[in-house]
N, C-alpha and C positions, 0 to 999 in steps of 0.2 A: 504494500500500500504506500509505503514511504517513497518507493521508486516512482509510482504513478503520480503522486503529489509533486515530486521533484520534476517529473516530465511535464506536468501541467504548468508548473511555475516557469520552467525554462521555455516551454512552448509558447506561453503568453508573452515572453520576452521577444519572441520572433515577430509577434503581431505588430510591435512598434515599428519594424522596418518593412513589413509586408504591405501589399495593397491588392485590392481586388482588380483583376484584369480580365479581359476577354481573350479566350483562346481563339486561334485561327479557324479551327473546325467549327462550323456553325450547325445549329439545329437543322435537320433534314439533309445534311451532307451524308454521303456514304462513309461509314467508318472503315478505315483501313483494316484489312484482315491481317492477323498475325498468329504465329505459333511461337511459343517460348518455353524454355525450361522453367518448371515451377515446383513448388513444394506445398504440401498440405500436411499439417501435423508432423513435419519433419521428413515426410516421404516424398521422393522426387517423382515427377511425372511430366508429361508434355501437355501444356495448355494450348488448346486450339480455339480461337474465338468463334470460328464457324460452327464447331461442334457445340459450344456453349449456347450459341444463339438458337440452336434447334430446341433447346429446353425452355427458352423464355428470354426476357430481357437480361442484359449483362451490364453490371456496373464495373467499369474499368477506371480504377482510381490510381493515378500516378502519384508517387511520393518520392521525396529526394533521396533518402537512404535509410536502410534498416539500422536500428539501434541508435537513432538520434531522437532527441526529446519530442519534437512535434510529430514525427512519424510514429513513434511509440504510442503517443496519445491517440493519434488518428486510427491506428490499427486496433487499439483497445476499444475505441468507440464503435468501429465497425463490428468487432467481435461481439460486443454487447447487443447490437441491433440485428445480428445475422438472422435470427428467427423471423423477424419482421420482413426481411428481404426474401427469405425462403417461402414465407406465406404468400408472397406475390410471384413465386416461381422464378425469382431472379437469382443470378449467379453474381457473386462479388469476387473480383480479382484485383489484388494490388500489384502494381508494376513499378519497378524501380531500376535505375541505372547505377545507384549508389550502394556500396557495401554488398554486392551481390553474393559474395562468398559467405555471408552471414544469414542468408535467407532460410536455410533449413532450420536453424535454431529459432530465428524470428517467427517462423510459421507455427511453431509449437509452443512457444513460451506463453504462459498464462497472461502475463502483463502486456502482451502484444496481441498476436492473432489468436492465440489459445487453441490452435488446431481447428478453428471454425470456418476459415476460408483460406484460399490459396494466395500465394504471392509468387510473382514471376520475375525472372532476371531479364533485364534489358541491357545486356553488355554492349557498350558503345553507344547507348542511348538511341539505337536505331528506331525502335518503336515510338519512343518519346518524340523523336523528330517528325515522324509521320503524323503524330497527333498534335504537333506544335505544343509540346509539353516539356520544353527545355528550361531549366533553371538559369535565368540570365546571369546570376552572380557566380554560378559554377556550372558551365555548359556541359560538363560530362555527367551531370546528374539530372534527374527528372524534376520538373516543377510539380507543385501540388495542384493538380488539375484532375477533376472527376468528370467522367462521361457516363451517361446512361445511353445504352444502345438498344434500340427496339429489336425484336426478333427479325424484322425486315432487314436489319443491317444498317439502318439509318440512325444518326445521332438524334436522340430525343431530348437531351438536356446536357448542358455544359456548365461547370462551375470551377473557377480557378481563383484560388486565394491561398497564400502561404499559411494563413491561420487555419489550423485543422478543425476547429470547433464546429463548423457548419456543413462540412462535406457529407456527413452521414444523413442529416436531415434533408439537405438539398436533394441528394440522390434518392432517398427513400420516398420523398414527396413525388419526385418525377416518376419513379417506378410505379407508385400507387396510381398516379394519373394515367399512366399507360394502361393499367388494368381497367380503367373506367371508360376507355375509348371503345 
């Protein structure tokens, strides 16, 4: 719990230098397809966006790096809300170009993903570049940008902000709205 509180405090420090910005991929644009090495509860597998979309909407949330304060907090928030996403038949996948060698542990640690959703490695930030989710201050890392992709493969919602606090609610609201269409 102390680690989570520390992560929250440090994550809020990031807020002072972050700002909300618009990602280049807009609503109704076709989401770039990707396949990436991923981990769920420490177990490796290959994540394929096309396969996930066959099951329902997909939340692709880019985060700067595993085991950093804001990313720890964001992963924990997604893990706490995962049942709400599953109730909407949505898949959540975290994607990062930072600290990819730590993703197996990050995916299973209770204070982060808790084994509840997968995280994928984006070595070289190739996927992040296709999604215009590059961190300006450190271009080899992903920006904190979340996309909701409809089963049709089109972008349904985009939210980009270094502050991790609103990404879960933003994406959950968008997934819920998709279910009402």
